[in-house]
MARTORKOL-962913 format. One record per residue: residue in three letters; residue number from 0; x, y, z of N, C-alpha, C in turn. Coordinates in Angstrom, 3 decimals. Layout:
BEGIN
+-------+---------+----------+----------+----------+----------+----------+----------+----------+----------+----------+
! marlo ! mardren !     n_c1 !     n_c2 !     n_c3 !    ca_c1 !    ca_c2 !    ca_c3 !     c_c1 !     c_c2 !     c_c3 !
+-------+---------+----------+----------+----------+----------+----------+----------+----------+----------+----------+
!   Ala !     NUM !        X !        Y !        Z !        X !        Y !        Z !        X !        Y !        Z !
...
+-------+---------+----------+----------+----------+----------+----------+----------+----------+----------+----------+
END
This chain:
BEGIN
+-------+---------+----------+----------+----------+----------+----------+----------+----------+----------+----------+
! marlo ! mardren !     n_c1 !     n_c2 !     n_c3 !    ca_c1 !    ca_c2 !    ca_c3 !     c_c1 !     c_c2 !     c_c3 !
+-------+---------+----------+----------+----------+----------+----------+----------+----------+----------+----------+
!   Met !       0 !   28.422 !   41.218 !   -9.575 !   27.535 !   41.489 !   -8.544 !   28.789 !   41.777 !   -7.157 !
!   Thr !       1 !   29.262 !   43.047 !   -6.975 !   30.136 !   43.135 !   -6.288 !   29.674 !   43.317 !   -4.626 !
!   Thr !       2 !   30.218 !   42.725 !   -3.530 !   29.716 !   43.302 !   -2.432 !   29.597 !   44.112 !   -2.076 !
!   Glu !       3 !   29.874 !   45.571 !   -2.620 !   29.853 !   47.112 !   -2.475 !   28.148 !   47.142 !   -3.022 !
!   Glu !       4 !   27.947 !   46.347 !   -3.941 !   26.319 !   46.527 !   -4.552 !   25.129 !   46.166 !   -3.872 !
!   Ile !       5 !   25.654 !   45.041 !   -2.532 !   24.722 !   44.344 !   -2.120 !   25.062 !   45.299 !   -0.484 !
!   Gln !       6 !   23.898 !   45.470 !   -0.268 !   23.340 !   46.422 !    0.768 !   22.585 !   45.516 !    2.185 !
!   Ile !       7 !   23.498 !   44.624 !    2.911 !   23.338 !   43.722 !    3.775 !   22.435 !   44.664 !    5.186 !
!   Pro !       8 !   20.999 !   44.107 !    5.067 !   20.398 !   44.500 !    6.391 !   21.107 !   44.574 !    7.451 !
!   Thr !       9 !   20.455 !   45.657 !    8.443 !   21.443 !   45.547 !    9.662 !   20.187 !   45.202 !   10.569 !
!   Phe !      10 !   19.457 !   44.251 !   10.374 !   18.437 !   43.780 !   11.031 !   17.722 !   42.274 !   10.950 !
!   Val !      11 !   17.197 !   42.024 !   11.771 !   16.376 !   40.296 !   11.501 !   15.013 !   40.866 !   11.793 !
!   Thr !      12 !   14.189 !   40.328 !   11.042 !   12.918 !   39.834 !   11.557 !   12.459 !   38.563 !   12.224 !
!   His !      13 !   11.761 !   38.435 !   13.189 !   11.316 !   37.187 !   14.043 !    9.734 !   37.550 !   13.729 !
!   Tyr !      14 !    9.301 !   36.440 !   12.888 !    7.763 !   36.429 !   12.516 !    6.976 !   35.238 !   13.464 !
!   Phe !      15 !    5.975 !   35.521 !   14.338 !    5.511 !   34.811 !   14.986 !    3.722 !   34.834 !   14.753 !
!   His !      16 !    3.271 !   33.860 !   15.102 !    1.718 !   33.604 !   15.210 !    0.692 !   34.247 !   16.561 !
!   Lys !      17 !    1.152 !   33.789 !   18.055 !    0.635 !   34.271 !   18.925 !    1.794 !   34.750 !   19.801 !
!   Ala !      18 !    2.695 !   34.521 !   20.426 !    3.807 !   34.524 !   21.080 !    5.216 !   34.545 !   20.076 !
!   Pro !      19 !    6.063 !   35.225 !   20.608 !    7.128 !   35.575 !   19.839 !    8.104 !   34.552 !   20.553 !
!   Phe !      20 !    9.096 !   33.822 !   19.732 !   10.010 !   32.796 !   20.575 !    9.642 !   31.937 !   21.334 !
!   Gln !      21 !    9.071 !   31.149 !   20.436 !    7.959 !   29.997 !   21.132 !    8.797 !   28.987 !   19.599 !
!   Ser !      22 !    9.305 !   27.733 !   19.887 !    9.608 !   26.572 !   19.504 !    8.922 !   25.389 !   19.735 !
!   Leu !      23 !    8.439 !   24.782 !   18.399 !    7.628 !   23.580 !   18.163 !    8.765 !   22.383 !   18.843 !
!   Thr !      24 !   10.195 !   22.502 !   18.331 !   10.845 !   21.456 !   18.486 !   11.431 !   21.273 !   20.135 !
!   Asp !      25 !   10.973 !   22.339 !   20.683 !   11.639 !   22.493 !   22.218 !   10.719 !   21.614 !   22.931 !
!   Leu !      26 !    9.677 !   21.396 !   22.449 !    8.248 !   20.585 !   22.897 !    8.620 !   18.869 !   22.565 !
!   Ser !      27 !    8.023 !   17.974 !   23.678 !    8.168 !   16.408 !   23.704 !    6.998 !   16.475 !   22.291 !
!   Asn !      28 !    6.755 !   15.305 !   22.079 !    6.100 !   14.673 !   20.355 !    4.467 !   14.941 !   21.188 !
!   Ser !      29 !    4.246 !   14.444 !   22.064 !    2.557 !   14.727 !   22.917 !    2.408 !   16.290 !   23.285 !
!   Glu !      30 !    3.752 !   16.718 !   23.605 !    3.165 !   18.467 !   24.076 !    3.238 !   18.935 !   22.450 !
!   Arg !      31 !    3.825 !   18.710 !   21.757 !    3.780 !   19.552 !   19.888 !    2.434 !   18.839 !   19.919 !
!   Ala !      32 !    2.135 !   17.783 !   19.966 !    1.049 !   17.439 !   19.066 !   -0.281 !   18.155 !   19.734 !
!   Ala !      33 !   -0.203 !   18.466 !   21.155 !   -1.154 !   19.396 !   21.816 !   -1.495 !   20.399 !   21.575 !
!   Val !      34 !    0.089 !   21.106 !   21.321 !   -0.283 !   22.879 !   20.401 !   -0.605 !   22.671 !   19.183 !
!   Ile !      35 !   -0.095 !   21.727 !   18.551 !   -0.417 !   21.696 !   17.088 !   -2.081 !   21.534 !   16.672 !
!   Ala !      36 !   -2.790 !   20.803 !   17.547 !   -4.115 !   20.702 !   17.636 !   -4.968 !   22.099 !   17.749 !
!   Lys !      37 !   -4.444 !   23.047 !   18.783 !   -5.009 !   24.229 !   19.340 !   -4.891 !   25.239 !   17.953 !
!   Leu !      38 !   -3.838 !   24.956 !   17.043 !   -3.168 !   26.197 !   16.516 !   -4.071 !   26.367 !   15.632 !
!   Glu !      39 !   -4.434 !   27.475 !   15.217 !   -4.810 !   28.045 !   13.719 !   -4.180 !   28.706 !   12.849 !
!   Phe !      40 !   -4.592 !   27.780 !   11.316 !   -3.211 !   27.721 !   10.578 !   -3.571 !   29.240 !    9.297 !
!   Pro !      41 !   -2.946 !   30.615 !    9.367 !   -3.311 !   31.486 !    8.598 !   -3.151 !   30.530 !    6.871 !
!   Ser !      42 !   -4.261 !   31.857 !    6.298 !   -4.191 !   31.764 !    5.216 !   -3.034 !   31.560 !    4.223 !
!   Gly !      43 !   -2.433 !   30.412 !    3.380 !   -1.544 !   30.683 !    2.865 !   -0.119 !   30.055 !    3.820 !
!   Ala !      44 !   -0.224 !   30.105 !    4.727 !    0.798 !   29.294 !    5.537 !    0.893 !   28.185 !    5.509 !
!   Ser !      45 !    2.514 !   27.530 !    5.668 !    2.509 !   26.242 !    5.034 !    2.013 !   25.347 !    6.213 !
!   His !      46 !    1.760 !   24.026 !    5.836 !    1.320 !   22.825 !    6.965 !    2.008 !   22.054 !    7.000 !
!   Arg !      47 !    3.633 !   22.400 !    6.391 !    4.301 !   21.227 !    7.186 !    4.413 !   20.821 !    8.263 !
!   Phe !      48 !    4.475 !   21.759 !    9.457 !    4.691 !   21.262 !   10.840 !    3.582 !   20.713 !   11.343 !
!   Gln !      49 !    2.765 !   19.801 !   10.470 !    1.573 !   19.302 !   10.982 !    2.279 !   17.416 !   10.392 !
!   Ser !      50 !    3.478 !   17.561 !    9.757 !    3.805 !   16.238 !    9.437 !    4.732 !   15.662 !   10.599 !
!   Ala !      51 !    4.614 !   14.594 !   10.725 !    5.721 !   13.946 !   11.488 !    7.420 !   14.082 !   10.982 !
!   Tyr !      52 !    7.470 !   13.421 !    9.374 !    8.368 !   13.730 !    8.380 !    8.966 !   15.000 !    9.070 !
!   Tyr !      53 !    8.387 !   16.224 !    8.681 !    8.807 !   17.320 !    8.943 !    9.522 !   17.749 !   10.322 !
!   Phe !      54 !    8.938 !   17.004 !   11.489 !    9.571 !   17.373 !   12.467 !   10.935 !   16.427 !   12.824 !
!   Asp !      55 !   10.863 !   14.994 !   12.087 !   11.900 !   14.247 !   12.394 !   13.148 !   14.973 !   11.236 !
!   Gln !      56 !   12.725 !   15.516 !   10.469 !   13.827 !   16.306 !    9.657 !   14.974 !   17.197 !   10.184 !
!   Arg !      57 !   13.349 !   18.109 !   10.632 !   14.110 !   19.132 !   11.642 !   14.766 !   19.298 !   12.628 !
!   Lys !      58 !   14.439 !   18.392 !   13.708 !   15.423 !   17.966 !   14.694 !   16.813 !   17.732 !   14.170 !
!   Gln !      59 !   16.808 !   17.035 !   12.977 !   18.125 !   16.131 !   12.591 !   18.930 !   17.250 !   11.851 !
!   Tyr !      60 !   17.894 !   18.077 !   11.414 !   19.092 !   19.470 !   10.647 !   19.405 !   20.233 !   11.892 !
!   Glu !      61 !   18.358 !   20.887 !   12.945 !   18.870 !   21.363 !   13.938 !   19.963 !   21.300 !   14.621 !
!   Leu !      62 !   20.056 !   19.951 !   15.070 !   21.601 !   19.055 !   15.634 !   22.484 !   19.638 !   14.679 !
!   Gln !      63 !   22.564 !   19.279 !   13.325 !   23.808 !   19.994 !   12.271 !   24.021 !   20.965 !   12.368 !
!   Met !      64 !   23.097 !   22.143 !   12.738 !   23.505 !   23.453 !   12.309 !   24.010 !   24.065 !   13.908 !
!   His !      65 !   23.380 !   23.325 !   15.032 !   24.417 !   23.054 !   16.097 !   25.734 !   23.219 !   16.171 !
!   Arg !      66 !   26.005 !   21.624 !   15.308 !   27.204 !   21.121 !   15.464 !   28.304 !   22.339 !   14.767 !
!   Gln !      67 !   27.775 !   22.608 !   13.546 !   28.556 !   23.432 !   12.377 !   28.747 !   24.912 !   12.892 !
!   Phe !      68 !   27.883 !   25.326 !   14.145 !   27.722 !   26.620 !   14.942 !   29.041 !   26.371 !   15.709 !
!   Leu !      69 !   29.338 !   25.341 !   16.230 !   30.209 !   25.401 !   17.319 !   31.481 !   25.392 !   16.665 !
!   Glu !      70 !   31.456 !   24.580 !   15.271 !   32.701 !   24.235 !   14.980 !   33.400 !   25.599 !   14.114 !
!   Lys !      71 !   32.432 !   26.498 !   14.283 !   32.598 !   27.799 !   13.109 !   32.724 !   28.761 !   14.422 !
!   Gly !      72 !   33.232 !   28.234 !   15.745 !   33.490 !   29.202 !   16.980 !   32.085 !   30.072 !   17.222 !
!   Gly !      73 !   30.730 !   29.460 !   16.911 !   29.644 !   30.038 !   17.792 !   29.898 !   29.460 !   18.878 !
!   Cys !      74 !   28.868 !   30.414 !   19.968 !   28.688 !   30.190 !   21.354 !   26.918 !   29.855 !   21.783 !
!   Pro !      75 !   26.414 !   28.699 !   21.207 !   25.028 !   28.572 !   21.255 !   24.413 !   28.281 !   22.625 !
!   Ile !      76 !   23.664 !   28.907 !   23.372 !   23.063 !   28.788 !   24.996 !   22.122 !   27.547 !   24.804 !
!   Arg !      77 !   21.318 !   27.688 !   23.513 !   20.242 !   27.002 !   23.499 !   20.693 !   25.925 !   22.464 !
!   Gln !      78 !   20.013 !   24.752 !   22.663 !   20.268 !   23.796 !   21.625 !   19.784 !   23.591 !   20.284 !
!   Arg !      79 !   18.258 !   24.404 !   20.507 !   18.046 !   24.464 !   18.982 !   17.777 !   25.708 !   19.277 !
!   Pro !      80 !   17.700 !   26.500 !   17.797 !   17.481 !   27.960 !   17.968 !   15.998 !   28.742 !   17.800 !
!   His !      81 !   16.209 !   29.670 !   18.177 !   14.942 !   30.523 !   17.433 !   15.161 !   30.781 !   16.063 !
!   Tyr !      82 !   14.373 !   31.143 !   15.199 !   14.543 !   31.862 !   13.622 !   13.673 !   32.800 !   13.352 !
!   Ala !      83 !   14.538 !   33.387 !   12.835 !   14.266 !   35.253 !   12.382 !   14.566 !   35.125 !   10.818 !
!   Val !      84 !   14.555 !   36.156 !    9.796 !   15.056 !   36.467 !    8.671 !   15.891 !   38.154 !    8.666 !
!   Leu !      85 !   17.034 !   37.614 !    8.062 !   17.483 !   38.998 !    7.771 !   17.206 !   39.800 !    6.716 !
!   Gly !      86 !   16.675 !   40.700 !    7.687 !   16.261 !   42.068 !    6.937 !   14.396 !   41.756 !    7.237 !
!   Glu !      87 !   13.507 !   41.576 !    5.914 !   12.357 !   41.025 !    5.994 !   11.973 !   40.056 !    5.077 !
!   Ser !      88 !   10.809 !   39.470 !    4.691 !   10.356 !   38.591 !    3.886 !    9.155 !   38.900 !    3.782 !
!   Glu !      89 !    9.026 !   38.918 !    2.168 !    7.289 !   39.118 !    1.835 !    6.454 !   38.008 !    2.087 !
!   Ile !      90 !    7.149 !   37.086 !    1.980 !    6.255 !   35.836 !    2.646 !    5.386 !   35.824 !    3.690 !
!   Trp !      91 !    6.670 !   35.543 !    4.791 !    6.130 !   36.109 !    6.284 !    5.153 !   37.039 !    6.454 !
!   Asp !      92 !    5.502 !   38.035 !    5.811 !    4.411 !   39.306 !    5.824 !    3.404 !   38.983 !    5.679 !
!   Ser !      93 !    3.034 !   38.377 !    4.546 !    2.073 !   37.753 !    4.300 !    0.909 !   36.942 !    4.826 !
!   Ile !      94 !    1.588 !   36.337 !    5.691 !    1.716 !   34.979 !    6.422 !    0.865 !   35.696 !    7.957 !
!   Thr !      95 !    1.583 !   36.591 !    8.287 !    1.381 !   36.984 !    9.926 !    1.435 !   38.169 !    9.928 !
!   Thr !      96 !    1.103 !   39.284 !   10.470 !    1.094 !   40.782 !   10.689 !    2.033 !   40.654 !   12.129 !
!   Asn !      97 !    2.395 !   39.821 !   12.864 !    3.046 !   39.768 !   14.062 !    4.370 !   39.521 !   13.890 !
!   Ser !      98 !    5.164 !   40.507 !   14.084 !    6.638 !   40.514 !   13.607 !    7.583 !   41.278 !   14.749 !
!   Ile !      99 !    8.842 !   41.104 !   15.087 !    9.495 !   41.637 !   16.322 !   11.339 !   41.929 !   15.102 !
!   Arg !     100 !   11.515 !   43.712 !   14.982 !   12.737 !   43.509 !   14.391 !   13.943 !   44.034 !   15.814 !
!   Ile !     101 !   15.040 !   43.518 !   14.983 !   16.060 !   43.812 !   16.193 !   17.171 !   43.793 !   15.456 !
!   Pro !     102 !   17.729 !   45.157 !   15.901 !   18.942 !   45.373 !   15.428 !   20.176 !   44.080 !   15.114 !
!   Leu !     103 !   21.175 !   44.133 !   14.196 !   21.621 !   43.148 !   14.483 !   23.228 !   43.373 !   15.679 !
!   Ser !     104 !   22.883 !   45.022 !   16.075 !   24.030 !   45.077 !   16.914 !   23.375 !   44.775 !   18.118 !
!   Glu !     105 !   22.351 !   44.314 !   18.267 !   21.984 !   44.109 !   19.682 !   22.286 !   42.755 !   19.816 !
!   Ile !     106 !   22.308 !   41.891 !   18.733 !   22.419 !   40.334 !   19.276 !   24.117 !   40.200 !   18.868 !
!   Pro !     107 !   24.978 !   39.308 !   20.069 !   26.017 !   39.301 !   20.242 !   26.234 !   38.221 !   18.784 !
!   Pro !     108 !   27.430 !   38.487 !   18.179 !   28.020 !   37.790 !   16.684 !   28.382 !   36.095 !   17.072 !
!   Glu !     109 !   28.400 !   36.086 !   18.267 !   28.773 !   34.400 !   18.404 !   27.165 !   33.670 !   18.865 !
!   Gln !     110 !   26.017 !   34.226 !   18.827 !   24.869 !   33.485 !   19.072 !   24.309 !   33.838 !   18.042 !
!   Ile !     111 !   24.511 !   34.169 !   16.580 !   23.544 !   34.200 !   15.240 !   24.534 !   33.518 !   14.223 !
!   Ser !     112 !   23.646 !   32.802 !   13.920 !   24.131 !   32.228 !   12.574 !   22.598 !   32.537 !   11.466 !
!   Phe !     113 !   23.811 !   31.813 !   10.145 !   22.438 !   32.460 !    8.819 !   22.458 !   31.095 !    7.979 !
!   Thr !     114 !   21.296 !   31.021 !    7.185 !   21.868 !   30.112 !    6.194 !   21.229 !   30.875 !    4.981 !
!   Tyr !     115 !   21.515 !   30.425 !    4.037 !   21.562 !   30.953 !    2.738 !   19.963 !   31.328 !    1.977 !
!   Thr !     116 !   19.064 !   30.348 !    2.582 !   17.714 !   30.330 !    2.106 !   17.216 !   30.230 !    3.600 !
!   Asp !     117 !   15.903 !   29.619 !    3.864 !   15.263 !   29.113 !    5.329 !   16.036 !   27.679 !    4.998 !
!   Ser !     118 !   16.182 !   27.106 !    6.427 !   17.277 !   26.110 !    6.588 !   16.477 !   24.963 !    6.516 !
!   Trp !     119 !   15.180 !   25.197 !    6.034 !   14.986 !   23.267 !    5.670 !   15.089 !   23.199 !    3.864 !
!   Phe !     120 !   15.372 !   24.168 !    3.242 !   15.596 !   24.029 !    1.629 !   16.802 !   23.986 !    1.774 !
!   Thr !     121 !   17.364 !   24.302 !    2.818 !   19.299 !   24.101 !    2.581 !   19.999 !   22.880 !    3.375 !
!   Phe !     122 !   19.044 !   21.994 !    4.373 !   19.437 !   20.980 !    4.290 !   18.411 !   19.571 !    4.430 !
!   Val !     123 !   17.762 !   19.918 !    3.952 !   16.623 !   18.637 !    3.627 !   16.516 !   18.313 !    1.845 !
!   Glu !     124 !   16.490 !   17.484 !    1.404 !   16.872 !   17.088 !    0.212 !   15.239 !   16.997 !   -0.515 !
!   Arg !     125 !   14.773 !   15.968 !    0.260 !   13.232 !   16.063 !   -0.638 !   12.226 !   16.797 !    0.606 !
!   Glu !     126 !   11.114 !   16.763 !   -0.015 !    9.713 !   17.011 !    0.527 !    8.811 !   15.551 !    1.148 !
!   Ala !     127 !    8.440 !   15.827 !    2.336 !    7.256 !   14.910 !    2.341 !    6.795 !   14.077 !    1.555 !
!   Asp !     128 !    6.191 !   14.870 !    0.568 !    5.448 !   13.978 !   -0.675 !    6.969 !   13.401 !   -1.653 !
!   Gly !     129 !    7.638 !   13.701 !   -1.403 !    9.130 !   13.164 !   -2.582 !    9.684 !   14.003 !   -3.473 !
!   Thr !     130 !    9.040 !   15.049 !   -3.568 !    9.480 !   15.928 !   -3.979 !   10.993 !   16.632 !   -4.027 !
!   Ile !     131 !   11.825 !   16.564 !   -4.902 !   13.249 !   16.906 !   -4.571 !   13.470 !   18.421 !   -4.239 !
!   Asn !     132 !   14.027 !   18.807 !   -3.441 !   14.586 !   20.315 !   -3.115 !   16.012 !   20.204 !   -3.816 !
!   Pro !     133 !   16.120 !   20.839 !   -4.831 !   17.356 !   20.684 !   -5.643 !   18.593 !   21.490 !   -4.795 !
!   Gln !     134 !   19.774 !   20.747 !   -5.034 !   20.479 !   21.276 !   -3.734 !   21.532 !   22.461 !   -4.682 !
!   Lys !     135 !   22.564 !   23.476 !   -3.815 !   23.305 !   24.564 !   -4.245 !   24.299 !   24.340 !   -3.449 !
!   Pro !     136 !   25.553 !   25.004 !   -4.218 !   26.527 !   24.798 !   -3.695 !   26.972 !   25.505 !   -1.896 !
!   Gln !     137 !   25.743 !   26.835 !   -1.994 !   25.981 !   27.256 !   -0.501 !   24.899 !   26.749 !    0.402 !
!   Tyr !     138 !   24.437 !   25.702 !   -0.095 !   23.326 !   24.970 !    1.158 !   24.454 !   23.727 !    1.570 !
!   Asn !     139 !   23.654 !   23.422 !    2.673 !   23.974 !   22.498 !    3.630 !   25.366 !   22.995 !    4.299 !
!   Asn !     140 !   25.067 !   24.649 !    4.538 !   25.883 !   25.089 !    5.402 !   25.711 !   26.378 !    6.187 !
!   Leu !     141 !   26.284 !   26.401 !    7.231 !   25.521 !   27.393 !    8.500 !   26.902 !   28.564 !    8.303 !
!   Tyr !     142 !   26.271 !   30.092 !    8.160 !   27.315 !   30.784 !    8.098 !   27.228 !   31.886 !    9.249 !
!   Arg !     143 !   28.507 !   32.262 !    9.624 !   28.273 !   33.403 !   10.682 !   28.387 !   34.718 !    9.812 !
!   Leu !     144 !   27.895 !   36.163 !   10.607 !   27.956 !   37.235 !   10.498 !   29.034 !   37.579 !    9.523 !
!   Glu !     145 !   30.236 !   37.332 !    9.661 !   31.079 !   37.968 !    9.145 !   31.882 !   37.287 !    7.783 !
!   Glu !     146 !   30.737 !   35.812 !    7.767 !   31.223 !   35.290 !    6.308 !   29.997 !   35.713 !    5.076 !
!   Leu !     147 !   28.994 !   36.690 !    5.592 !   27.670 !   37.180 !    4.981 !   28.306 !   38.043 !    3.620 !
!   Pro !     148 !   29.603 !   39.249 !    3.269 !   30.026 !   39.658 !    2.623 !   30.241 !   38.833 !    1.288 !
!   Ser !     149 !   31.294 !   37.635 !    1.933 !   32.196 !   37.096 !    0.584 !   30.885 !   36.062 !    0.476 !
!   Leu !     150 !   30.052 !   35.684 !    1.033 !   29.179 !   34.598 !    0.434 !   28.087 !   35.321 !   -0.450 !
!   Phe !     151 !   27.819 !   36.594 !   -0.489 !   26.714 !   37.296 !   -1.002 !   27.478 !   37.894 !   -2.179 !
!   Ser !     152 !   29.246 !   37.973 !   -2.144 !   29.612 !   38.505 !   -3.132 !   29.695 !   37.265 !   -4.036 !
!   Lys !     153 !   29.728 !   36.035 !   -3.882 !   29.927 !   35.037 !   -4.685 !   28.357 !   34.113 !   -5.461 !
!   Tyr !     154 !   27.493 !   34.307 !   -4.363 !   26.481 !   33.885 !   -5.062 !   25.056 !   35.022 !   -4.946 !
!   Gly !     155 !   25.336 !   36.017 !   -4.454 !   24.321 !   37.239 !   -4.824 !   23.326 !   37.203 !   -3.762 !
!   Trp !     156 !   22.335 !   38.246 !   -3.484 !   21.559 !   38.289 !   -2.527 !   20.028 !   37.306 !   -2.737 !
!   Pro !     157 !   19.377 !   36.524 !   -2.296 !   18.475 !   36.088 !   -2.695 !   17.291 !   36.496 !   -3.434 !
!   Gly !     158 !   16.710 !   37.818 !   -2.495 !   16.225 !   39.146 !   -3.468 !   14.701 !   38.181 !   -4.009 !
!   Asp !     159 !   14.091 !   39.174 !   -5.009 !   12.656 !   38.457 !   -5.425 !   13.183 !   37.414 !   -6.699 !
!   Arg !     160 !   14.653 !   37.084 !   -6.978 !   14.196 !   36.056 !   -8.156 !   13.644 !   35.013 !   -8.546 !
!   Trp !     161 !   13.597 !   34.269 !   -6.931 !   12.361 !   33.222 !   -6.593 !   10.858 !   33.018 !   -7.176 !
!   Lys !     162 !   10.160 !   34.490 !   -7.650 !    9.277 !   34.564 !   -8.471 !    9.349 !   34.251 !   -9.222 !
!   Ser !     163 !   10.306 !   34.636 !  -10.085 !   10.135 !   34.404 !  -11.799 !   11.420 !   33.427 !  -12.666 !
!   Glu !     164 !   12.170 !   33.251 !  -11.619 !   13.117 !   32.322 !  -12.220 !   13.171 !   30.642 !  -11.187 !
!   Pro !     165 !   12.800 !   29.719 !  -12.393 !   12.841 !   28.339 !  -11.371 !   13.813 !   27.914 !  -10.408 !
!   Glu !     166 !   14.931 !   28.305 !  -10.940 !   16.370 !   27.756 !  -10.301 !   16.439 !   28.129 !   -9.295 !
!   Trp !     167 !   15.699 !   29.399 !   -8.705 !   16.271 !   30.286 !   -7.663 !   14.612 !   30.039 !   -6.909 !
!   Lys !     168 !   13.590 !   29.297 !   -7.114 !   12.427 !   28.814 !   -6.474 !   12.416 !   28.670 !   -5.024 !
!   Asn !     169 !   13.767 !   28.056 !   -4.274 !   13.870 !   27.937 !   -3.017 !   14.525 !   28.924 !   -2.122 !
!   Asp !     170 !   14.949 !   29.828 !   -3.152 !   16.062 !   30.746 !   -2.435 !   15.226 !   32.174 !   -2.019 !
!   Ile !     171 !   14.572 !   31.770 !   -0.810 !   13.597 !   33.044 !   -0.736 !   13.753 !   34.159 !    0.374 !
!   Tyr !     172 !   14.813 !   33.441 !    1.263 !   15.396 !   34.995 !    1.787 !   16.605 !   34.411 !    2.391 !
!   Val !     173 !   17.382 !   35.102 !    3.355 !   18.157 !   34.676 !    4.128 !   17.742 !   34.607 !    5.929 !
!   Glu !     174 !   17.697 !   33.229 !    6.108 !   17.062 !   32.954 !    7.461 !   18.560 !   33.389 !    8.479 !
!   Ala !     175 !   17.777 !   33.487 !    9.603 !   18.979 !   33.688 !   10.815 !   18.496 !   32.909 !   12.098 !
!   Gln !     176 !   19.386 !   32.253 !   12.736 !   18.981 !   31.238 !   14.027 !   19.698 !   32.113 !   15.055 !
!   Leu !     177 !   18.517 !   32.173 !   15.996 !   19.527 !   33.097 !   17.082 !   19.609 !   32.119 !   18.216 !
!   Trp !     178 !   20.609 !   31.873 !   18.781 !   20.749 !   30.756 !   19.950 !   20.603 !   31.376 !   20.839 !
!   Ser !     179 !   20.378 !   32.115 !   21.767 !   19.781 !   32.686 !   23.085 !   18.921 !   33.132 !   23.464 !
!   Asp !     180 !   18.212 !   32.540 !   24.417 !   17.527 !   33.166 !   25.031 !   17.520 !   34.696 !   25.258 !
!   Glu !     181 !   18.516 !   34.891 !   26.085 !   18.727 !   36.468 !   26.809 !   19.052 !   37.334 !   25.902 !
!   Ser !     182 !   19.329 !   37.259 !   24.369 !   19.417 !   38.375 !   23.670 !   18.648 !   38.782 !   23.154 !
!   Val !     183 !   17.380 !   38.108 !   23.112 !   16.132 !   38.120 !   22.398 !   14.854 !   39.136 !   23.398 !
!   Gln !     184 !   15.513 !   38.658 !   24.893 !   14.184 !   38.910 !   25.988 !   13.634 !   39.831 !   25.925 !
!   Arg !     185 !   14.689 !   41.111 !   26.063 !   14.306 !   42.276 !   25.947 !   13.209 !   42.943 !   24.213 !
!   Phe !     186 !   13.398 !   42.179 !   23.523 !   12.493 !   42.218 !   22.495 !   11.138 !   41.927 !   22.325 !
!   Thr !     187 !   10.699 !   40.967 !   23.358 !    9.468 !   40.136 !   24.051 !    8.500 !   40.897 !   23.818 !
!   Gln !     188 !    8.236 !   42.241 !   24.633 !    7.135 !   42.798 !   24.807 !    6.615 !   43.309 !   23.844 !
!   Val !     189 !    6.048 !   43.043 !   22.843 !    5.082 !   43.350 !   22.088 !    3.936 !   44.105 !   22.186 !
!   Pro !     190 !    3.888 !   45.552 !   21.709 !    2.678 !   46.243 !   22.416 !    1.244 !   45.538 !   21.956 !
!   Glu !     191 !    0.426 !   45.679 !   22.437 !   -0.830 !   45.197 !   22.319 !   -1.847 !   45.749 !   20.975 !
!   Ala !     192 !   -2.233 !   45.391 !   20.215 !   -2.900 !   45.851 !   19.365 !   -3.934 !   46.376 !   20.042 !
!   Thr !     193 !   -4.401 !   48.097 !   19.159 !   -5.138 !   49.094 !   19.786 !   -6.790 !   48.791 !   19.119 !
+-------+---------+----------+----------+----------+----------+----------+----------+----------+----------+----------+
END
């Protein structure tokens, strides 16, 4: 598959439940527990974030992503990123109807990074129940926007292969990490449902 065959989306989609650009890892343990106690989990949503193991792992790999981003010349404003998907996600579309689409051209390239799949599968080797998350050469890495063409040229686009090919089960989308509040503020005005 050549780079020309892969049409890299020109936008990211931020999915959310009640309010956009909120992160549970920004909170203390007690604040996070209080928020989680009030959450209503939609059908089909992962309940990982009810697990202390999930947050321990997530906080560790968010620090690792921050370090990698700095090493690659990124200029993160936030210590921990906001999350989005490059293009869209069928999985997230089935979990929530709340989303914001942001053109890549509106995000400074030094404030956005990407992982080949969800950052959980990229950086965490096992689930809380002990299930192993198979590792691939493109995992454990964070990528800049300009690296995406060569990444996809080498490994392909995750696409829909996760539905039918077991070795692709964790390659569900390309995740985007947004490292600034300022670059997303103008997109936080979500129209009210009628």
